[in-house]
C-alpha positions in Angstrom: -22.4 -3.8 -38.4 -25.2 -3.2 -41.1 -27.8 -4.8 -38.8 -26.8 -2.6 -35.9 -27.0 0.6 -38.1 -30.4 -0.5 -39.4 -31.7 -0.9 -35.8 -30.2 2.5 -34.9 -32.1 4.1 -37.8 -35.3 2.4 -36.7 -34.8 3.8 -33.3 -34.2 7.3 -34.7 -37.4 7.1 -36.9 -39.4 6.0 -33.9 -38.1 8.9 -31.9 -39.2 11.4 -34.6 -42.7 9.8 -34.7 -43.0 9.9 -30.9 -42.0 13.6 -30.9 -44.4 14.4 -33.6 -47.2 12.8 -31.7 -46.4 14.8 -28.5 -44.3 12.1 -27.1 -47.4 10.0 -26.2 -46.8 7.1 -28.5 -45.1 4.1 -26.9 -41.8 3.0 -28.5 -42.0 0.0 -30.8 -41.3 -3.4 -29.2 -37.6 -4.1 -29.0 -36.1 -7.3 -30.5 -34.9 -9.8 -28.0 -31.3 -9.0 -26.9 -28.7 -11.3 -28.4 -26.7 -13.7 -26.3 -24.3 -11.9 -24.0 -20.8 -11.6 -25.4 -17.6 -10.1 -24.3 -17.4 -6.5 -25.4 -13.8 -7.1 -26.4 -14.9 -10.0 -28.6 -17.7 -7.9 -30.2 -15.3 -5.1 -31.0 -12.8 -7.6 -32.5 -15.6 -9.0 -34.7 -16.6 -5.5 -35.9 -20.1 -5.8 -34.3 -19.9 -2.8 -32.0 -18.7 0.7 -32.8 -16.3 2.0 -30.1 -18.7 4.8 -29.1 -21.7 2.6 -28.6 -22.3 1.2 -25.1 -24.5 -1.7 -24.1 -26.7 0.8 -22.1 -26.9 3.1 -25.1 -28.2 0.3 -27.3 -31.2 -0.2 -25.1 -32.2 3.5 -24.7 -35.5 4.5 -26.3 -36.4 7.8 -27.9 -36.1 10.9 -25.8 -38.4 13.9 -25.3 -38.3 17.2 -27.2 -36.7 20.1 -25.3 -37.3 23.8 -26.0 -35.0 26.6 -25.1 -36.5 30.1 -25.4 -38.8 30.4 -28.4 -37.1 27.7 -30.4 -37.1 23.9 -30.2 -34.2 21.5 -30.4 -34.1 17.8 -30.7 -32.0 15.7 -28.2 -31.1 12.2 -29.3 -30.1 9.3 -27.3 -26.5 8.2 -27.4 -27.3 5.4 -29.9 -29.3 7.8 -32.2 -26.5 10.4 -32.1 -23.9 7.8 -32.9 -26.0 6.5 -35.9 -26.7 10.0 -37.2 -23.1 11.2 -36.8 -21.4 8.1 -38.3 -21.4 7.8 -42.1 -22.6 4.5 -43.3 -19.4 4.1 -45.3 -17.3 4.4 -42.2 -16.2 1.2 -40.7 -12.9 2.3 -39.2 -12.6 2.3 -35.4 -10.9 5.3 -33.8 -7.4 4.3 -32.5 -6.9 4.7 -28.8 -4.6 7.5 -27.6 -3.3 5.5 -24.6 -2.2 1.9 -25.3 0.5 -0.3 -23.9 2.8 1.1 -26.7 2.2 4.7 -25.7 1.9 4.2 -21.9 4.7 5.8 -19.8 7.3 3.0 -19.8 8.2 3.8 -16.2 4.7 2.9 -15.2 5.0 -0.5 -16.9 8.2 -1.1 -14.9 6.3 -0.7 -11.6 5.5 -3.9 -9.6 3.8 -4.1 -6.2 3.8 -7.7 -5.0 1.7 -7.0 -1.9 -1.3 -6.6 -4.1 -0.1 -8.6 -7.0 -1.2 -11.8 -8.9 -1.6 -14.0 -5.8 -3.9 -11.5 -4.2 -5.9 -11.1 -7.4 -6.3 -14.9 -7.5 -7.4 -14.9 -3.9 -10.1 -12.4 -4.7 -11.3 -14.7 -7.5 -11.5 -17.7 -5.2 -13.4 -15.6 -2.6 -16.0 -14.8 -5.2 -16.2 -18.5 -6.2 -16.9 -19.4 -2.6 -19.6 -16.8 -2.3 -21.3 -18.2 -5.4 -21.2 -21.7 -4.0 -18.2 -23.1 -6.0 -16.6 -25.8 -4.0 -13.0 -25.5 -2.8 -11.0 -27.6 -0.3 -11.5 -24.9 2.3 -14.4 -22.6 3.4 -12.6 -19.2 3.5 -9.5 -17.4 2.2 -7.2 -16.2 4.9 -5.5 -13.1 3.7 -2.1 -12.9 5.4 -0.6 -10.9 2.5 -1.0 -7.3 3.8 -0.6 -5.5 7.1 -4.2 -4.4 7.4 -5.0 -4.9 11.1 -8.7 -4.0 11.1 -9.4 -6.2 8.0 -8.1 -9.1 10.1 -10.4 -8.3 13.0 -8.4 -5.9 15.2 -10.7 -3.6 17.1 -10.2 0.2 16.9 -8.7 2.1 19.9 -11.8 3.7 21.5 -10.2 7.1 22.3 -8.9 7.6 18.8 -12.3 6.9 17.3 -14.0 9.2 19.8 -11.8 12.2 19.0 -12.2 11.7 15.2 -16.0 11.3 15.7 -16.2 14.5 17.7 -14.1 16.3 15.1 -16.3 15.0 12.3 -19.6 15.8 14.0 -19.1 18.6 16.5 -22.7 18.4 17.7 -21.5 15.4 19.7 -19.4 17.7 21.9 -22.5 18.3 24.0 -23.1 14.5 24.5 -22.3 13.1 28.0 -21.4 9.8 26.2 -17.9 11.2 25.4 -15.2 11.8 27.9 -13.9 15.3 28.5 -10.3 14.6 27.5 -11.6 13.4 24.0 -13.7 16.6 23.8 -10.8 18.8 24.7 -8.6 17.3 22.0 -11.4 17.6 19.4 -12.0 21.3 20.3 -8.3 22.0 19.9 -8.1 20.3 16.5 -11.2 22.1 15.3 -9.9 25.5 16.4 -7.0 24.8 14.1 -9.2 24.1 11.1 -10.7 26.7 8.7 -14.2 27.5 9.8 -13.6 25.0 12.7 -14.6 22.2 10.4 -12.7 19.0 9.5 -14.2 19.5 6.0 -11.9 22.5 5.2 -8.5 22.4 3.6 -5.6 22.6 6.0 -2.3 24.2 5.3 -0.2 22.1 2.9 2.1 21.0 5.7 -0.9 20.1 7.9 -2.8 21.6 10.8 -0.4 23.7 12.9 -1.5 22.5 16.3 -1.2 18.8 15.2 2.3 19.5 14.0 3.2 21.0 17.3 1.7 17.9 19.1 3.9 15.7 16.9 7.0 17.7 17.7 6.3 17.3 21.4 5.7 13.6 21.0 9.0 13.2 19.2 10.9 15.0 22.0 9.3 12.7 24.6 10.0 9.6 22.5 13.6 10.6 22.0 14.1 11.5 25.7 14.6 15.3 25.2 16.1 15.5 21.7 14.8 18.8 20.3 12.1 18.7 17.6 11.0 21.7 15.5 7.3 21.7 14.6 8.2 23.6 11.4 10.2 20.5 10.3 7.1 18.3 10.6 5.0 17.6 7.5 1.6 15.8 7.7 1.3 13.2 4.9 -1.3 10.8 3.4 0.2 7.8 5.2 3.9 7.4 5.4 4.0 6.3 1.7 3.1 9.8 0.5 6.0 11.3 2.5 8.5 8.7 1.2 7.5 9.4 -2.4 7.6 13.2 -1.9 11.2 13.1 -0.6 12.3 10.7 -3.4 10.9 13.2 -5.9 13.2 15.9 -4.5 16.2 13.7 -4.7 15.8 12.0 -8.1 17.5 13.8 -11.0 20.1 13.3 -13.8 20.5 11.2 -16.9 22.7 8.3 -17.8 25.5 7.7 -15.3 24.4 10.8 -13.4 21.0 9.4 -12.5 20.2 9.3 -8.8 21.0 5.9 -7.2 18.8 4.9 -4.2 20.2 2.3 -1.8 17.4 0.1 -0.5 17.5 -3.0 1.6 16.8 -6.5 0.2 14.4 -7.8 1.1 12.5 -4.5 0.8 8.9 -3.1 1.0 7.9 -2.9 -2.7 6.9 0.8 -2.4 10.6 1.6 -2.7 11.3 -0.3 -5.9 8.0 0.8 -7.4 8.7 4.5 -6.7 12.3 4.2 -8.0 11.1 2.6 -11.2 8.3 5.1 -11.8 10.8 8.0 -11.3 13.4 6.4 -13.6 16.0 6.4 -10.8 18.5 3.6 -10.2 17.8 0.9 -7.5 20.9 0.0 -5.6 20.3 -3.1 -3.6 22.1 -3.9 -0.4 21.4 -7.3 1.2 20.3 -7.7 4.9 22.2 -10.4 6.7 19.7 -13.2 7.1 22.2 -15.4 9.1 22.4 -12.5 11.6 18.6 -11.9 12.1 18.4 -9.6 9.1 20.9 -7.0 10.5 22.3 -4.3 8.3 25.9 -4.9 7.4 28.1 -1.8 6.7 30.5 -3.9 4.6 27.6 -4.8 2.4 26.6 -1.1 2.2 30.1 -0.3 1.0 30.0 -3.0 -1.6 26.7 -1.9 -3.0 27.7 1.8 -2.9 31.0 1.2 -4.7 29.5 -1.1 -7.3 26.7 1.4 -8.1 29.1 4.3 -8.9 29.8 2.6 -12.2 26.4 3.4 -13.6 24.7 6.0 -11.3 25.3 8.7 -8.7 24.2 7.1 -5.3 22.7 9.8 -3.2 20.0 8.2 -1.0 20.1 5.5 1.7 16.7 4.0 2.6 16.3 2.1 5.9 13.2 0.2 7.3 13.4 -0.2 11.1 11.6 -2.3 12.5 11.9 -4.3 9.2 9.3 -5.0 6.6 9.1 -7.8 5.5 11.8 -9.2 7.7 10.5 -8.2 11.2 14.0 -7.3 12.7 14.8 -4.5 15.0 18.3 -2.9 14.3 20.7 -2.6 17.2 21.9 0.8 18.3 25.5 -0.1 17.4 24.5 -1.1 13.9 22.6 2.2 13.5 25.7 4.2 14.5 27.8 2.4 11.9 25.1 3.0 9.3 24.9 6.7 10.1 28.7 7.1 10.0 28.7 5.5 6.6 26.0 7.9 5.4 28.0 10.9 6.8 31.2 9.8 5.1 29.5 9.2 1.7 27.3 12.3 1.9 24.1 10.3 1.6 20.6 11.5 2.3 19.0 9.1 4.9 15.4 8.1 4.7 14.3 6.2 7.8 11.0 4.3 7.6 9.9 3.9 11.2 6.2 3.2 10.9 6.5 0.1 13.1 8.2 1.9 16.0 5.5 0.7 18.5 5.7 -2.9 17.2 8.7 -4.3 19.2 8.1 -7.7 20.7 11.4 -9.2 21.6 12.5 -8.4 25.2 16.1 -8.2 23.9 15.3 -5.4 21.5 14.5 -1.8 21.8 13.4 0.8 19.2 15.8 3.7 18.7 15.0 6.4 16.2 17.7 7.2 13.8 17.3 10.9 14.8 18.0 10.1 18.4 21.1 8.0 17.5 22.3 10.8 15.2 21.9 13.4 18.0 23.9 11.2 20.4 26.7 10.9 17.9 27.4 14.6 18.4 26.7 17.9 16.7 29.0 17.2 13.8 26.6 14.5 12.7 23.3 15.9 14.0 23.8 19.2 12.3 24.9 17.9 8.9 23.3 14.6 8.0 20.1 15.1 6.0 17.5 12.8 7.5 13.8 12.2 6.8 11.9 9.9 9.1 8.4 8.6 8.6 5.5 7.5 10.8 1.9 6.5 10.2 -1.5 5.8 11.7 -1.7 2.5 9.7 0.6 0.4 11.9 1.6 0.4 15.6 -1.2 -0.5 18.0 -3.9 1.5 16.2 -3.8 -0.1 12.7 -5.9 2.7 11.2 -4.9 2.1 7.6 -8.0 3.7 6.1 -7.5 7.1 7.6 -4.3 7.5 5.6 -2.7 9.5 8.3 1.1 10.0 8.7 3.9 12.5 9.1 7.5 13.0 8.2 10.2 14.9 10.1 13.0 16.3 7.8 16.3 17.5 9.3 19.0 19.7 7.9 17.1 20.4 4.7 18.5 23.3 2.7 16.2 26.4 3.2 15.7 26.9 -0.5 15.0 23.2 -1.0 12.5 23.3 1.9 10.6 26.0 0.0 10.5 23.7 -3.0 9.2 20.9 -0.9 6.4 23.1 0.5 5.6 24.2 -3.1 5.4 20.6 -4.2 3.2 19.6 -1.3 0.9 22.5 -2.1 0.0 20.9 -5.4 -1.9 18.2 -3.6 -3.5 20.9 -1.4 -3.3 18.9 1.9 -3.4 15.4 3.3 -6.8 14.1 4.6 -7.7 16.2 7.7 -9.4 13.2 9.3 -6.1 11.3 9.0 -4.4 14.3 10.5 -6.7 14.2 13.5 -6.1 10.4 13.9 -2.3 11.1 13.8 -2.8 13.7 16.5 -4.3 11.2 18.9 -1.3 8.9 18.4 1.0 11.9 19.2 -1.2 13.1 22.1 -2.8 10.1 23.8 -4.6 10.3 27.2 -2.3 11.3 30.1 -2.3 9.4 33.4 -4.5 12.0 35.2 -7.2 12.0 32.4 -10.4 9.9 32.4 -9.7 7.9 29.3 -6.2 6.8 30.3 -7.0 3.5 32.0 -9.1 2.2 29.0 -6.6 3.5 26.5 -3.7 1.7 28.2 -5.7 -1.5 28.5 -6.6 -1.5 24.8 -3.1 -0.6 23.7 -1.5 -3.3 25.9 -3.9 -5.9 24.7 -3.1 -5.3 21.1 0.7 -5.2 21.5 0.7 -8.1 23.9 -1.4 -10.3 21.6 0.9 -9.4 18.6 3.9 -10.4 20.7 2.3 -13.8 21.4 1.5 -14.3 17.8 5.0 -13.3 16.7 6.4 -16.0 19.0 3.9 -18.6 17.9 4.7 -17.9 14.2 8.4 -18.2 14.7 8.2 -21.4 16.8 5.7 -23.2 14.7 7.4 -22.5 11.4 10.7 -23.7 12.7 9.2 -27.1 13.5 8.5 -27.7 9.8 11.2 -29.5 7.8 12.5 -27.3 5.1 11.4 -24.0 6.7 13.7 -21.7 8.7 12.2 -18.5 10.3 14.2 -15.8 12.1 12.8 -14.4 15.3 10.0 -11.9 14.6 11.4 -9.1 16.8 9.1 -6.4 15.6 6.7 -5.1 12.9 3.9 -7.4 11.7 5.5 -10.0 9.5 7.4 -13.2 9.3 9.7 -13.8 6.3 10.7 -17.5 6.5 13.1 -19.2 4.1 11.6 -22.2 2.4 13.3 -25.1 0.7 11.9 -25.7 -2.8 13.0 -29.0 -4.4 14.9 -28.8 -7.7 12.0 -30.5 -9.5 9.6 -27.8 -8.3 12.1 -25.1 -9.4 12.2 -26.7 -12.9 8.4 -26.9 -12.9 8.1 -23.2 -12.1 10.6 -22.3 -14.8 8.6 -24.3 -17.4 5.5 -22.2 -16.4 7.4 -19.0 -16.6 7.1 -18.0 -13.0 9.4 -17.7 -9.9 9.6 -20.9 -7.8 8.3 -19.2 -4.7 5.4 -17.8 -6.8 4.5 -21.4 -7.8 4.7 -22.4 -4.1 2.5 -19.5 -2.9 0.0 -20.1 -5.7 -0.3 -23.8 -4.8 -0.6 -22.9 -1.1 -3.5 -20.6 -1.9 -5.3 -23.0 -4.2 -5.0 -26.0 -1.8 -5.4 -24.3 1.6 -6.9 -20.9 1.0 -3.9 -19.2 2.6 -2.8 -16.0 0.8 0.8 -15.0 1.4 3.3 -13.1 -0.8 6.3 -14.8 -2.5 9.7 -13.5 -1.4 10.6 -12.7 -5.0 8.2 -9.8 -4.7 10.4 -8.3 -2.0 13.8 -9.4 -3.3 16.1 -12.1 -1.9 19.5 -13.6 -2.5 19.9 -15.7 -5.6 19.0 -19.3 -4.9 17.0 -18.6 -1.8 13.2 -18.6 -1.5 10.9 -17.1 1.0 7.3 -15.9 1.6 6.0 -13.0 3.7 3.0 -13.5 6.0 1.4 -11.2 8.5 0.9 -12.2 12.1 -2.3 -10.2 12.2 -4.9 -13.1 12.1 -6.4 -13.9 15.5 -4.5 -16.4 17.5 -7.1 -19.1 16.7 -7.0 -18.4 13.0 -3.2 -18.0 13.0 -2.9 -21.5 14.6 -5.0 -22.9 11.8 -3.0 -21.1 9.2 0.3 -22.3 10.5 -0.9 -25.9 10.7 -2.1 -25.7 7.1 1.2 -24.3 6.0 3.0 -27.2 7.8 0.8 -29.9 6.1 1.1 -28.2 2.7 4.8 -27.8 2.9 5.4 -31.5 3.8 3.1 -32.5 1.0 4.8 -30.2 -1.5 8.2 -31.7 -0.6 6.9 -35.2 -1.1 5.3 -34.3 -4.4 8.5 -32.8 -5.9 11.1 -35.0 -4.2 13.7 -36.7 -6.4 12.5 -40.1 -7.4 14.6 -42.9 -8.7 14.2 -43.4 -12.4 12.2 -46.5 -13.4 14.3 -49.3 -15.0 14.2 -49.4 -18.7 12.0 -52.2 -20.1 
């Protein structure tokens, strides 16, 4: 510390001499920098004041500045620190924000999709780039549903419309089809100053909301949709969190309980933890292709009333991470349960275009509710969510999405709009992308043939990969995978030998975390342990996407097969050696 202050004073004196000489004198030669150390180690050793950065230590004297008729001296950060810090002071300022003062609800948040396994995968990728040898040449990230990151090509029409909206000068170019230009002009007319760079209304651009309402009516075969009940969002996640914020209240046994499926998408458990609500878990029926079970809903609901006030039922259909598509009969039973128990229904339908099994069909919960009759349709509060990030477009980066909210109390609706106004508006580029999904080319328009070809290729390829994944995994001893009926994921159950379970416990980690970590380190395959999504006690799973190309997916599945067999052999029960 004394040496550092001495150097700082030398730098200050040099600055004064340089200023006195008109700033023409060169600074004195600097001593060679010490060996690089961790800043945290330096701080711990008392060698670096908290206000002194590495960059500040290397700054030389600064020039004199004059304002009006007077002059003032500006010092570098290092000089100012030395001048302002008494020599007798050696006490570091305590941080305001520490793990002790951090919001405890933030500490409770976990998000397995980008958790420790993914962080480790990033470290291995950097190793490979720097020439460090691993048993594989690349990391295959099958942990997240990011289609474009896995090589999926954008839908041409969507990118054309967004490009035209972003740079209207292109509207005069013959390289763009007229139907794309027509949509871009319409969107721009709805934007302030006819620019995508302006804020929109908090609920979103009006013409886009109207297009989405028309899309919903067509999707649901004539079920009416009110454009004023449509809210554009920053991806579906933003809408889900916004609705939960409206619903969560109370203290103690009056806290809001939120029923979520297990396995679940970790957004739900994370949001519930952050808001200090109560997670009420209901298990999907793995033996019945991950179907919802109303008896299980009743069990979870009744048990939760001992410690919270259950008010919300969350559903993911098609399922993430489980890849199932719920039957219409099951949906009717679930909605009847919600009606009887006065629950607000949140229906996550971002994978509605991703249905692969010929025996399955997507039905929106809104459509089923309508067909159950006005007693249900006019009373059950329902929020449904969609996104640009999934489906056949896979445009995750645009962060586009919407929610439709039915039967919301008029005064509560005003509060929702107020709350959405705080974040001003969702990204307008994402809104434009969402409009293309709601308003794609029509059969008589010039872009229709190419659009349908690209859409069919994406969904057809995903269907093939879903089948390949299911069939291949089911040939591996100790792995059981349900049919991937929809969405973008497989969630196979894996057998982990008791010795491996004990090994994981000795390391302080979940058994499927040990499995996935070993899989990553030995094969370069990054998947997410089932414990990050929730699973029945004593069962183990992992979630993987089906998004890699067919060739890469085949390699991935073969490597999983080899690894799993090797893992079983390594941890199989061995006979004890006879005592000598």
